[in-house]
C-alpha positions, -999 to 999 in steps of 0.1 A, spaced: -636 82 -177 -655 50 -170 -644 18 -155 -641 1 -189 -616 27 -201 -595 27 -169 -590 -11 -167 -578 -12 -203 -607 -33 -216 -620 -7 -240 -621 -26 -273 -612 6 -292 -580 10 -270 -572 -27 -274 -575 -24 -312 -552 6 -312 -526 -11 -291 -527 -42 -314 -524 -20 -345 -494 -1 -330 -477 -34 -320 -482 -49 -355 -468 -17 -370 -437 -20 -348 -433 -56 -358 -438 -48 -395 -411 -21 -394 -387 -45 -376 -392 -71 -402 -388 -46 -430 -355 -35 -415 -343 -71 -413 -354 -79 -448 -338 -48 -462 -305 -54 -444 -303 -89 -458 -309 -77 -494 -283 -50 -491 -257 -69 -471 -259 -99 -496 -256 -75 -526 -230 -51 -514 -213 -67 -484 -217 -59 -447 -191 -31 -445 -204 -12 -475 -239 -8 -462 -249 21 -438 -278 25 -415 -291 52 -439 -290 27 -467 -310 2 -447 -336 27 -436 -340 39 -472 -344 4 -485 -370 -4 -458 -387 30 -462 -386 38 -425 -369 66 -406 -337 65 -386 -358 70 -355 -377 39 -363 -344 20 -368 -331 30 -334 -364 20 -317 -355 -16 -327 -317 -17 -329 -289 1 -311 -268 0 -343 -258 -21 -373 -240 -47 -351 -272 -53 -331 -291 -59 -363 -264 -83 -375 -266 -101 -341 -303 -106 -347 -296 -120 -381 -272 -144 -365 -298 -155 -340 -322 -162 -368 -296 -183 -387 -287 -200 -354 -323 -210 -348 -323 -227 -382 -289 -243 -377 -294 -257 -341 -319 -284 -350 -296 -296 -378 -266 -297 -355 -285 -315 -327 -300 -340 -352 -270 -363 -347 -280 -369 -310 -312 -387 -322 -292 -410 -345 -265 -437 -342 -237 -412 -335 -211 -440 -332 -217 -451 -368 -194 -435 -393 -218 -436 -422 -245 -420 -401 -221 -392 -390 -211 -385 -426 -247 -383 -437 -255 -359 -409 -226 -336 -418 -236 -336 -454 -271 -326 -444 -257 -299 -421 -235 -285 -449 -263 -286 -474 -286 -266 -450 -259 -239 -447 -256 -237 -485 -292 -226 -486 -283 -198 -462 -250 -191 -480 -256 -154 -486 -264 -145 -450 -236 -166 -436 -211 -147 -457 -225 -115 -443 -222 -128 -407 -186 -138 -413 -180 -102 -424 -197 -88 -394 -176 -110 -372 -145 -94 -386 -157 -59 -387 -176 -56 -354 -156 -56 -322 -172 -79 -297 -194 -98 -321 -176 -131 -315 -181 -127 -277 -218 -121 -282 -223 -153 -303 -202 -176 -281 -230 -184 -257 -248 -200 -286 -219 -225 -290 -219 -232 -253 -256 -240 -255 -251 -263 -284 -224 -283 -265 -247 -285 -235 -277 -296 -256 -255 -323 -272 -245 -334 -238 -281 -343 -228 -280 -370 -254 -244 -379 -261 -223 -387 -230 -190 -375 -245 -205 -339 -246 -219 -342 -210 -192 -319 -195 -190 -292 -169 -165 -265 -179 -161 -254 -143 -148 -288 -132 -110 -292 -136 -115 -328 -147 -138 -317 -176 -121 -285 -187 -98 -299 -214 -125 -322 -229 -150 -293 -228 -126 -272 -248 -122 -300 -273 -160 -304 -275 -164 -266 -281 -137 -266 -307 -152 -296 -325 -187 -279 -327 -171 -246 -337 -150 -263 -365 -180 -281 -380 -200 -248 -381 -170 -228 -394 -162 -252 -422 -198 -255 -431 -200 -218 -433 -169 -216 -455 -183 -244 -477 -215 -224 -481 -194 -195 -492 -173 -217 -516 -142 -206 -497 -110 -221 -487 -102 -258 -480 -139 -263 -470 -146 -267 -507 -126 -300 -507 -150 -330 -506 -127 -347 -481 -136 -320 -455 -167 -339 -444 -148 -371 -441 -122 -355 -419 -148 -339 -397 -165 -372 -394 -133 -388 -382 -128 -359 -357 -163 -363 -344 -160 -401 -339 -126 -398 -323 -140 -374 -297 -172 -394 -291 -156 -428 -289 -127 -416 -268 -147 -396 -243 -180 -416 -241 -179 -425 -204 -209 -448 -208 -197 -465 -239 
């Protein structure tokens, strides 16, 4: 074995490693795409891992190389949806967040963005019900959103560990959660979220929180 082979710089070895890495990535994407198709068509609970692997044309062994189970796959789908939703949620921090018309327009844009993702959001709502611990795994995302809003909007600049901030932090968390939850329901055309007044009510709640707790306002 020569030095070129031992130090990992053999171009043939590098090419093989790159090929294997791409194949792993391709199989992961196939599994995710297959799960979305099946979940949206049949519902989360009705789809098994065997269904997903058959749809993706990969083995169960390949599935478990990427995911510990169906819940882990659903969590990754949530993370992808969250990556899409976070910039839309945080967009209000770059606008006049004390102006009601601006807040209403922001909420309409947020709801519309979720309508585009309607199918997968329904799936995630089902996973949240059916998978124990799913809610706990997604909660850090909400904490991060509140923290990110706090870097631009003083009312959200709160430290949950401080007694003086705890109640307001819970209110901030609940506000963000409610906006996301009602947008999700609206995307699924479910419940009271279908009422056009929902956005108006959420705008009032947002402004009430911001204007009441803006310590620099």
